[in-house]
DONU-132258 format. One record per residue (C-alpha): residue number from 1; x, y, z. Coordinates in Angstrom, 3 decimals, m for minus. Example, Ala and Ser with C-alpha at 12.3 -4.5 7.8 and 13.67 -1.06 7.14 Angstrom:
2
seq = 1; east = 12.300; north = m4.500; up = 7.800;
seq = 2; east = 13.670; north = m1.060; up = 7.140;
***
This chain:
221
seq = 1; east = 105.801; north = 103.669; up = 95.782;
seq = 2; east = 106.770; north = 105.587; up = 92.670;
seq = 3; east = 109.151; north = 108.533; up = 92.753;
seq = 4; east = 110.887; north = 110.784; up = 90.279;
seq = 5; east = 113.739; north = 111.894; up = 92.517;
seq = 6; east = 116.856; north = 110.353; up = 94.007;
seq = 7; east = 115.890; north = 109.022; up = 97.415;
seq = 8; east = 117.305; north = 106.662; up = 99.979;
seq = 9; east = 115.047; north = 103.778; up = 100.883;
seq = 10; east = 114.794; north = 102.649; up = 104.475;
seq = 11; east = 112.983; north = 99.666; up = 105.645;
seq = 12; east = 110.907; north = 97.760; up = 108.255;
seq = 13; east = 107.396; north = 96.758; up = 107.342;
seq = 14; east = 106.401; north = 99.562; up = 105.036;
seq = 15; east = 108.576; north = 101.162; up = 102.374;
seq = 16; east = 109.979; north = 104.406; up = 103.700;
seq = 17; east = 111.810; north = 107.191; up = 101.924;
seq = 18; east = 114.293; north = 109.744; up = 103.232;
seq = 19; east = 114.355; north = 113.117; up = 101.527;
seq = 20; east = 117.646; north = 114.796; up = 102.376;
seq = 21; east = 117.198; north = 118.242; up = 103.877;
seq = 22; east = 119.255; north = 120.597; up = 106.004;
seq = 23; east = 118.979; north = 118.980; up = 109.427;
seq = 24; east = 117.013; north = 115.740; up = 109.218;
seq = 25; east = 115.210; north = 113.610; up = 106.707;
seq = 26; east = 111.486; north = 113.256; up = 106.147;
seq = 27; east = 110.070; north = 109.767; up = 106.283;
seq = 28; east = 107.075; north = 108.874; up = 104.133;
seq = 29; east = 105.192; north = 105.588; up = 104.059;
seq = 30; east = 101.961; north = 104.065; up = 102.778;
seq = 31; east = 99.509; north = 101.823; up = 104.611;
seq = 32; east = 96.223; north = 100.214; up = 103.621;
seq = 33; east = 94.537; north = 100.302; up = 107.015;
seq = 34; east = 91.539; north = 98.267; up = 105.720;
seq = 35; east = 89.195; north = 100.322; up = 107.877;
seq = 36; east = 89.182; north = 103.069; up = 110.498;
seq = 37; east = 85.420; north = 102.710; up = 110.849;
seq = 38; east = 85.714; north = 100.859; up = 114.145;
seq = 39; east = 85.827; north = 102.092; up = 117.725;
seq = 40; east = 89.409; north = 102.755; up = 118.778;
seq = 41; east = 90.899; north = 102.059; up = 115.334;
seq = 42; east = 92.227; north = 105.602; up = 114.877;
seq = 43; east = 94.015; north = 105.509; up = 118.232;
seq = 44; east = 95.475; north = 102.102; up = 117.419;
seq = 45; east = 96.717; north = 103.338; up = 114.029;
seq = 46; east = 98.416; north = 106.386; up = 115.551;
seq = 47; east = 100.084; north = 104.208; up = 118.196;
seq = 48; east = 101.423; north = 101.905; up = 115.494;
seq = 49; east = 102.768; north = 104.798; up = 113.427;
seq = 50; east = 104.614; north = 106.254; up = 116.407;
seq = 51; east = 106.884; north = 103.191; up = 116.408;
seq = 52; east = 108.099; north = 104.023; up = 112.889;
seq = 53; east = 108.674; north = 107.728; up = 113.597;
seq = 54; east = 107.330; north = 108.733; up = 110.191;
seq = 55; east = 106.469; north = 112.268; up = 109.100;
seq = 56; east = 103.759; north = 111.543; up = 106.552;
seq = 57; east = 101.647; north = 108.447; up = 105.951;
seq = 58; east = 99.264; north = 107.974; up = 103.042;
seq = 59; east = 96.482; north = 105.606; up = 104.119;
seq = 60; east = 93.793; north = 103.852; up = 102.112;
seq = 61; east = 90.350; north = 102.474; up = 102.986;
seq = 62; east = 89.603; north = 104.992; up = 105.720;
seq = 63; east = 85.860; north = 104.257; up = 105.252;
seq = 64; east = 84.612; north = 107.420; up = 106.954;
seq = 65; east = 81.649; north = 109.381; up = 105.632;
seq = 66; east = 82.763; north = 113.000; up = 105.935;
seq = 67; east = 85.995; north = 114.619; up = 104.861;
seq = 68; east = 87.615; north = 116.775; up = 107.516;
seq = 69; east = 90.833; north = 117.278; up = 109.502;
seq = 70; east = 91.225; north = 115.945; up = 113.040;
seq = 71; east = 94.047; north = 115.827; up = 115.547;
seq = 72; east = 95.232; north = 112.284; up = 116.192;
seq = 73; east = 98.016; north = 111.940; up = 118.733;
seq = 74; east = 101.069; north = 113.778; up = 117.421;
seq = 75; east = 99.585; north = 114.006; up = 113.931;
seq = 76; east = 97.007; north = 115.919; up = 111.984;
seq = 77; east = 94.827; north = 113.495; up = 110.058;
seq = 78; east = 93.535; north = 114.844; up = 106.737;
seq = 79; east = 90.991; north = 112.522; up = 105.189;
seq = 80; east = 88.414; north = 112.457; up = 102.427;
seq = 81; east = 85.061; north = 110.792; up = 102.613;
seq = 82; east = 84.342; north = 107.321; up = 101.323;
seq = 83; east = 81.034; north = 106.300; up = 99.826;
seq = 84; east = 77.666; north = 105.859; up = 101.510;
seq = 85; east = 78.470; north = 102.207; up = 102.282;
seq = 86; east = 81.548; north = 103.153; up = 104.322;
seq = 87; east = 83.944; north = 101.969; up = 101.632;
seq = 88; east = 87.191; north = 103.405; up = 100.278;
seq = 89; east = 88.456; north = 106.862; up = 101.222;
seq = 90; east = 92.080; north = 107.999; up = 101.466;
seq = 91; east = 93.897; north = 110.199; up = 103.949;
seq = 92; east = 97.200; north = 111.568; up = 105.228;
seq = 93; east = 98.672; north = 111.437; up = 108.704;
seq = 94; east = 101.053; north = 114.417; up = 108.940;
seq = 95; east = 103.241; north = 114.705; up = 112.027;
seq = 96; east = 103.174; north = 118.005; up = 113.904;
seq = 97; east = 106.884; north = 118.586; up = 113.261;
seq = 98; east = 106.209; north = 118.970; up = 109.512;
seq = 99; east = 102.520; north = 119.939; up = 109.385;
seq = 100; east = 103.478; north = 123.596; up = 108.909;
seq = 101; east = 104.904; north = 122.668; up = 105.495;
seq = 102; east = 101.518; north = 121.433; up = 104.252;
seq = 103; east = 100.217; north = 123.939; up = 101.704;
seq = 104; east = 97.281; north = 122.118; up = 100.088;
seq = 105; east = 95.368; north = 118.877; up = 100.528;
seq = 106; east = 92.928; north = 117.828; up = 97.807;
seq = 107; east = 90.687; north = 114.781; up = 97.545;
seq = 108; east = 89.959; north = 114.092; up = 93.890;
seq = 109; east = 87.783; north = 111.044; up = 94.540;
seq = 110; east = 87.313; north = 108.354; up = 97.173;
seq = 111; east = 90.386; north = 106.608; up = 95.717;
seq = 112; east = 92.750; north = 109.464; up = 94.862;
seq = 113; east = 94.118; north = 112.435; up = 96.798;
seq = 114; east = 97.251; north = 114.527; up = 97.039;
seq = 115; east = 99.046; north = 116.823; up = 99.452;
seq = 116; east = 101.486; north = 119.608; up = 98.610;
seq = 117; east = 104.368; north = 120.159; up = 101.012;
seq = 118; east = 106.748; north = 123.093; up = 100.959;
seq = 119; east = 110.270; north = 121.798; up = 100.394;
seq = 120; east = 113.605; north = 123.540; up = 100.637;
seq = 121; east = 114.068; north = 123.991; up = 96.879;
seq = 122; east = 110.688; north = 123.004; up = 95.449;
seq = 123; east = 107.274; north = 121.750; up = 96.435;
seq = 124; east = 106.834; north = 118.067; up = 97.262;
seq = 125; east = 103.701; north = 116.577; up = 95.688;
seq = 126; east = 102.583; north = 113.343; up = 97.359;
seq = 127; east = 99.754; north = 111.522; up = 95.608;
seq = 128; east = 97.817; north = 108.820; up = 97.427;
seq = 129; east = 96.251; north = 106.115; up = 95.244;
seq = 130; east = 93.971; north = 103.193; up = 96.050;
seq = 131; east = 93.477; north = 101.225; up = 92.852;
seq = 132; east = 90.699; north = 98.713; up = 92.421;
seq = 133; east = 91.126; north = 94.999; up = 91.999;
seq = 134; east = 91.852; north = 93.889; up = 88.473;
seq = 135; east = 88.320; north = 92.789; up = 87.583;
seq = 136; east = 86.876; north = 96.310; up = 87.935;
seq = 137; east = 88.356; north = 97.578; up = 84.699;
seq = 138; east = 85.992; north = 100.501; up = 84.076;
seq = 139; east = 86.745; north = 102.053; up = 87.469;
seq = 140; east = 90.437; north = 101.254; up = 87.003;
seq = 141; east = 90.506; north = 103.237; up = 83.769;
seq = 142; east = 88.850; north = 106.201; up = 85.464;
seq = 143; east = 91.417; north = 106.176; up = 88.268;
seq = 144; east = 94.269; north = 106.114; up = 85.733;
seq = 145; east = 92.820; north = 109.105; up = 83.909;
seq = 146; east = 92.426; north = 111.075; up = 87.136;
seq = 147; east = 95.936; north = 110.135; up = 88.236;
seq = 148; east = 97.474; north = 111.297; up = 84.968;
seq = 149; east = 95.562; north = 114.598; up = 85.080;
seq = 150; east = 96.772; north = 115.329; up = 88.607;
seq = 151; east = 100.341; north = 114.320; up = 87.785;
seq = 152; east = 100.477; north = 116.481; up = 84.652;
seq = 153; east = 98.917; north = 119.434; up = 86.488;
seq = 154; east = 102.096; north = 120.138; up = 88.454;
seq = 155; east = 105.269; north = 121.538; up = 86.996;
seq = 156; east = 108.084; north = 119.097; up = 86.328;
seq = 157; east = 110.396; north = 121.041; up = 88.638;
seq = 158; east = 108.381; north = 119.795; up = 91.619;
seq = 159; east = 109.210; north = 116.542; up = 93.386;
seq = 160; east = 106.484; north = 114.000; up = 92.621;
seq = 161; east = 105.878; north = 110.943; up = 94.807;
seq = 162; east = 103.124; north = 108.403; up = 94.206;
seq = 163; east = 102.274; north = 106.036; up = 97.015;
seq = 164; east = 99.384; north = 103.788; up = 97.897;
seq = 165; east = 97.817; north = 100.421; up = 97.211;
seq = 166; east = 98.072; north = 99.866; up = 93.452;
seq = 167; east = 96.822; north = 96.245; up = 93.481;
seq = 168; east = 99.315; north = 95.373; up = 90.744;
seq = 169; east = 101.935; north = 92.652; up = 90.372;
seq = 170; east = 105.058; north = 94.025; up = 88.704;
seq = 171; east = 107.073; north = 91.457; up = 86.789;
seq = 172; east = 110.808; north = 91.208; up = 86.243;
seq = 173; east = 111.453; north = 92.254; up = 82.629;
seq = 174; east = 114.708; north = 93.503; up = 81.128;
seq = 175; east = 112.919; north = 96.219; up = 79.176;
seq = 176; east = 111.660; north = 97.704; up = 82.478;
seq = 177; east = 114.926; north = 97.227; up = 84.370;
seq = 178; east = 115.564; north = 100.952; up = 84.809;
seq = 179; east = 112.043; north = 101.372; up = 86.199;
seq = 180; east = 111.632; north = 98.357; up = 88.498;
seq = 181; east = 115.209; north = 97.207; up = 89.160;
seq = 182; east = 116.337; north = 93.658; up = 89.931;
seq = 183; east = 114.848; north = 93.041; up = 93.381;
seq = 184; east = 111.391; north = 91.851; up = 92.347;
seq = 185; east = 110.456; north = 88.290; up = 93.329;
seq = 186; east = 107.774; north = 87.922; up = 90.656;
seq = 187; east = 108.710; north = 86.561; up = 87.257;
seq = 188; east = 105.171; north = 87.063; up = 85.946;
seq = 189; east = 102.969; north = 90.088; up = 86.568;
seq = 190; east = 99.398; north = 90.981; up = 85.698;
seq = 191; east = 97.643; north = 93.633; up = 83.618;
seq = 192; east = 97.658; north = 96.087; up = 86.514;
seq = 193; east = 101.401; north = 95.600; up = 86.933;
seq = 194; east = 101.951; north = 96.363; up = 83.251;
seq = 195; east = 99.805; north = 99.480; up = 83.622;
seq = 196; east = 101.961; north = 100.603; up = 86.571;
seq = 197; east = 105.190; north = 100.047; up = 84.646;
seq = 198; east = 103.893; north = 101.852; up = 81.564;
seq = 199; east = 102.787; north = 104.837; up = 83.629;
seq = 200; east = 106.060; north = 104.953; up = 85.566;
seq = 201; east = 108.123; north = 104.744; up = 82.392;
seq = 202; east = 106.133; north = 107.449; up = 80.623;
seq = 203; east = 106.489; north = 109.832; up = 83.597;
seq = 204; east = 110.162; north = 109.094; up = 84.293;
seq = 205; east = 109.385; north = 107.423; up = 87.633;
seq = 206; east = 110.925; north = 104.427; up = 89.354;
seq = 207; east = 109.264; north = 101.755; up = 91.517;
seq = 208; east = 111.270; north = 102.055; up = 94.704;
seq = 209; east = 109.861; north = 98.960; up = 96.419;
seq = 210; east = 111.598; north = 96.758; up = 93.823;
seq = 211; east = 114.729; north = 98.858; up = 93.278;
seq = 212; east = 116.366; north = 98.149; up = 96.653;
seq = 213; east = 117.055; north = 94.821; up = 98.300;
seq = 214; east = 114.633; north = 93.824; up = 101.076;
seq = 215; east = 113.814; north = 90.611; up = 102.860;
seq = 216; east = 111.760; north = 88.320; up = 100.624;
seq = 217; east = 108.671; north = 88.691; up = 102.807;
seq = 218; east = 108.700; north = 92.483; up = 102.473;
seq = 219; east = 109.443; north = 92.363; up = 98.746;
seq = 220; east = 106.549; north = 90.008; up = 98.137;
seq = 221; east = 104.023; north = 92.072; up = 100.069;
***
């Protein structure tokens, strides 16, 4: 997850973030569900999320055909359509206790979407990204262009959070220490990891999953 604000990271399984507000925090997380195009998979996903007591979850690989909003347990599920082969597609589970703060949900493509939440002092822009594997470079470049356009569209006074499955391996380099921190297990990254670090640095973001100390298993995944 990439963020441009001071946040407190929580942990268990997925990377969570607490945004300090008047009474309670808001918990965000990201989850590549692999597919919701199976009988009972939506119910199973909602049941799993209830254990984490999260307010907003950005999910990838929904794999549904049509984009719409449905009620799923204690959440509203906003999702965009994948392609004709039931691939890709992103979405947001938004808990009923915060769904009234949702102002806009936009699906730019089957791999990129964002939601605008009304915060106490400014809007909270949460972008949901599902990057391709490294070998699909042409599509990767298109996603990066779309991501930068969406990011630059919003005023800098807003809180910007990027979450999702970036398919990148971020390495431990001194020149990126302020961006990725010291808690990364990988000494060597890949081209996608370099692309993530360059984007984060240029937009004044930090990679929160490697800033704070986690168990090795969680840091690796």
